[in-house]
ZADO-26384 format. One record per residue: residue number from 0; x, y, z of N, C-alpha, C, O in turn. Coordinates in steps of 0.2 Angstrom, whole numbers, plus 5000, padded with zeros to 4 digits. Layout:
  pakol   n_u   n_v   n_w  ca_u  ca_v  ca_w   c_u   c_v   c_w   o_u   o_v   o_w
    NUM     X     Y     Z     X     Y     Z     X     Y     Z     X     Y     Z
...
This chain:
  pakol   n_u   n_v   n_w  ca_u  ca_v  ca_w   c_u   c_v   c_w   o_u   o_v   o_w
      0  5114  5373  5088  5117  5368  5084  5124  5367  5086  5126  5361  5086
      1  5128  5372  5089  5135  5370  5091  5135  5366  5097  5139  5362  5098
      2  5130  5367  5102  5129  5363  5108  5128  5356  5106  5131  5352  5109
      3  5124  5355  5101  5122  5348  5099  5128  5345  5096  5129  5339  5097
      4  5132  5348  5092  5138  5345  5089  5143  5344  5095  5146  5339  5094
      5  5144  5348  5100  5148  5347  5105  5146  5341  5109  5150  5337  5111
      6  5140  5340  5110  5137  5335  5114  5139  5328  5110  5141  5323  5113
      7  5137  5328  5104  5139  5322  5099  5146  5321  5100  5148  5315  5100
      8  5150  5325  5099  5158  5324  5099  5160  5321  5106  5163  5316  5106
      9  5157  5324  5111  5159  5321  5118  5156  5314  5119  5160  5309  5121
     10  5150  5312  5117  5147  5306  5117  5151  5301  5113  5152  5295  5115
     11  5153  5303  5107  5157  5298  5103  5164  5297  5106  5166  5291  5105
     12  5167  5302  5108  5173  5301  5112  5173  5296  5118  5177  5292  5118
     13  5168  5297  5122  5167  5293  5128  5165  5286  5126  5168  5281  5130
     14  5161  5285  5122  5158  5278  5121  5157  5275  5114  5155  5270  5113
     15  5158  5280  5109  5157  5278  5102  5150  5278  5101  5148  5275  5096
     16  5146  5281  5105  5138  5281  5104  5136  5288  5105  5138  5292  5109
     17  5131  5290  5100  5127  5296  5101  5121  5294  5105  5120  5288  5106
     18  5116  5298  5106  5110  5297  5110  5106  5292  5105  5104  5287  5108
     19  5106  5293  5099  5102  5289  5094  5105  5282  5094  5102  5277  5094
     20  5112  5281  5094  5115  5275  5094  5114  5271  5101  5114  5265  5101
     21  5114  5275  5106  5112  5271  5113  5106  5268  5112  5105  5263  5115
     22  5101  5272  5110  5094  5269  5109  5094  5263  5105  5090  5258  5106
     23  5097  5263  5099  5098  5258  5095  5102  5252  5097  5103  5247  5094
     24  5106  5253  5102  5111  5249  5105  5116  5247  5100  5118  5241  5099
     25  5119  5252  5097  5125  5251  5092  5130  5256  5094  5129  5261  5097
     26  5136  5255  5091  5142  5260  5092  5146  5259  5086  5146  5255  5082
     27  5151  5265  5086  5156  5265  5081  5162  5263  5083  5164  5264  5089
     28  5165  5258  5079  5172  5255  5081  5176  5255  5075  5174  5256  5069
     29  5183  5254  5076  5188  5254  5071  5186  5247  5067  5184  5242  5069
     30  5187  5248  5060  5185  5243  5056  5189  5237  5056  5187  5231  5055
     31  5196  5238  5058  5201  5232  5058  5201  5229  5065  5201  5222  5065
     32  5201  5232  5071  5202  5229  5077  5196  5229  5082  5196  5227  5087
     33  5191  5233  5080  5185  5233  5084  5185  5237  5090  5180  5237  5094
     34  5190  5241  5091  5191  5246  5097  5188  5253  5095  5187  5254  5089
     35  5188  5257  5100  5185  5263  5099  5190  5267  5095  5196  5266  5095
     36  5188  5272  5091  5192  5276  5087  5193  5283  5091  5190  5284  5096
     37  5198  5287  5088  5199  5293  5091  5194  5298  5089  5190  5297  5084
     38  5194  5304  5092  5189  5309  5090  5189  5312  5083  5184  5314  5080
     39  5195  5312  5080  5196  5314  5073  5192  5309  5068  5188  5312  5064
     40  5192  5303  5069  5189  5298  5065  5181  5297  5067  5177  5297  5063
     41  5180  5297  5073  5173  5296  5075  5168  5302  5075  5162  5302  5073
     42  5171  5308  5075  5167  5314  5075  5169  5318  5068  5165  5320  5064
     43  5175  5320  5068  5177  5325  5062  5176  5322  5056  5172  5325  5051
     44  5178  5316  5054  5177  5313  5048  5170  5311  5047  5167  5312  5041
     45  5167  5308  5052  5160  5305  5051  5155  5310  5051  5150  5309  5048
     46  5156  5316  5055  5151  5320  5056  5152  5327  5052  5148  5329  5048
     47  5157  5330  5054  5159  5337  5051  5160  5337  5044  5157  5341  5040
     48  5164  5333  5041  5166  5333  5034  5159  5331  5030  5158  5334  5025
     49  5155  5327  5033  5149  5325  5029  5144  5330  5029  5140  5331  5025
     50  5143  5334  5035  5139  5339  5035  5140  5345  5030  5136  5348  5027
     51  5147  5346  5030  5149  5351  5025  5148  5349  5018  5145  5353  5014
     52  5149  5343  5016  5148  5340  5010  5140  5340  5008  5138  5342  5003
     53  5136  5338  5013  5129  5338  5012  5126  5346  5010  5122  5347  5006
     54  5129  5351  5014  5127  5357  5012  5130  5360  5006  5127  5365  5003
     55  5136  5358  5004  5139  5361  4998  5135  5357  4992  5134  5360  4987
     56  5134  5350  4992  5131  5346  4987  5125  5343  4990  5126  5337  4992
     57  5120  5346  4989  5114  5343  4992  5112  5336  4990  5109  5332  4994
     58  5114  5334  4984  5112  5327  4982  5117  5322  4985  5117  5316  4983
     59  5122  5324  4988  5128  5320  4990  5125  5314  4995  5128  5309  4995
     60  5120  5316  4999  5117  5311  5003  5115  5304  4999  5115  5299  5002
     61  5113  5305  4993  5111  5299  4989  5116  5295  4988  5115  5289  4988
     62  5122  5297  4986  5128  5293  4985  5130  5290  4992  5132  5284  4992
     63  5130  5293  4997  5131  5291  5004  5126  5285  5006  5128  5280  5008
     64  5120  5286  5005  5115  5281  5006  5115  5275  5002  5114  5269  5004
     65  5118  5276  4996  5118  5270  4991  5123  5265  4994  5122  5259  4993
     66  5128  5267  4998  5133  5262  5001  5129  5258  5007  5132  5253  5009
     67  5124  5260  5009  5120  5256  5014  5118  5249  5011  5117  5244  5015
     68  5118  5248  5004  5116  5242  5001  5122  5238  4999  5121  5233  4996
     69  5128  5239  5002  5134  5235  5001  5134  5229  5006  5129  5229  5011
     70  5138  5225  5006  5138  5219  5010  5139  5220  5017  5135  5217  5021
     71  5142  5225  5020  5143  5227  5027  5139  5233  5029  5139  5235  5034
     72  5135  5236  5024  5131  5241  5025  5134  5248  5028  5132  5251  5032
     73  5141  5249  5025  5145  5254  5027  5144  5260  5022  5144  5259  5016
     74  5142  5266  5025  5141  5272  5021  5148  5275  5019  5153  5273  5021
     75  5148  5280  5015  5154  5284  5013  5158  5286  5019  5164  5286  5020
     76  5154  5289  5024  5158  5292  5030  5161  5286  5034  5166  5287  5038
     77  5158  5280  5034  5161  5275  5038  5167  5273  5034  5173  5272  5037
     78  5167  5273  5028  5173  5271  5024  5179  5276  5025  5184  5274  5025
     79  5177  5282  5024  5182  5288  5025  5185  5287  5032  5191  5288  5032
     80  5181  5286  5037  5184  5286  5044  5187  5279  5046  5189  5278  5051
     81  5186  5274  5041  5188  5267  5043  5185  5265  5049  5188  5262  5054
     82  5178  5266  5049  5174  5263  5055  5169  5259  5053  5167  5258  5047
     83  5166  5255  5058  5160  5251  5056  5155  5252  5062  5158  5253  5068
     84  5149  5251  5061  5144  5251  5066  5142  5244  5068  5140  5240  5064
     85  5143  5243  5075  5141  5236  5077  5136  5236  5083  5135  5242  5086
     86  5134  5230  5085  5129  5230  5091  5134  5232  5097  5139  5229  5097
     87  5131  5236  5101  5135  5238  5107  5137  5232  5112  5143  5232  5114
     88  5133  5227  5113  5134  5222  5117  5140  5217  5114  5143  5213  5118
     89  5141  5217  5108  5146  5213  5105  5153  5216  5105  5158  5213  5103
     90  5154  5222  5109  5160  5225  5109  5163  5226  5116  5159  5228  5120
     91  5169  5224  5117  5172  5225  5123  5175  5232  5123  5180  5234  5120
     92  5172  5237  5127  5173  5244  5127  5180  5245  5131  5180  5243  5136
     93  5185  5248  5127  5191  5250  5131  5191  5257  5130  5189  5261  5126
     94  5195  5260  5135  5195  5268  5135  5201  5270  5130  5201  5276  5129
     95  5205  5265  5128  5210  5267  5124  5208  5267  5117  5205  5262  5114
     96  5209  5272  5113  5207  5272  5106  5211  5267  5102  5217  5264  5104
     97  5209  5265  5096  5212  5260  5092  5219  5262  5090  5221  5268  5090
     98  5224  5257  5089  5230  5259  5087  5230  5261  5080  5235  5264  5078
     99  5225  5260  5076  5224  5262  5069  5222  5269  5069  5220  5272  5064
    100  5221  5273  5075  5218  5279  5075  5222  5284  5072  5220  5290  5072
């Protein structure tokens, strides 16, 4: 499990995409400027915090999923990390994290 989390962190840091996001041709970017976010926002807030929440409060995922039905389809972890998921080809990837990171 730790190896998979480390791989996910590395992939999010490098491209804003996990393996699943690459397959779906989507990536995580800053909600305001559309640039890559830093590792704290893309991995720690979006993944680690919510894995802990799901394990402490098993029904927490229902509240998170309910946000998928909002106008921009952003879940709680997107809102907490101030990120948005976009089509990968619509984003000019820069190696610099967002200034809002």
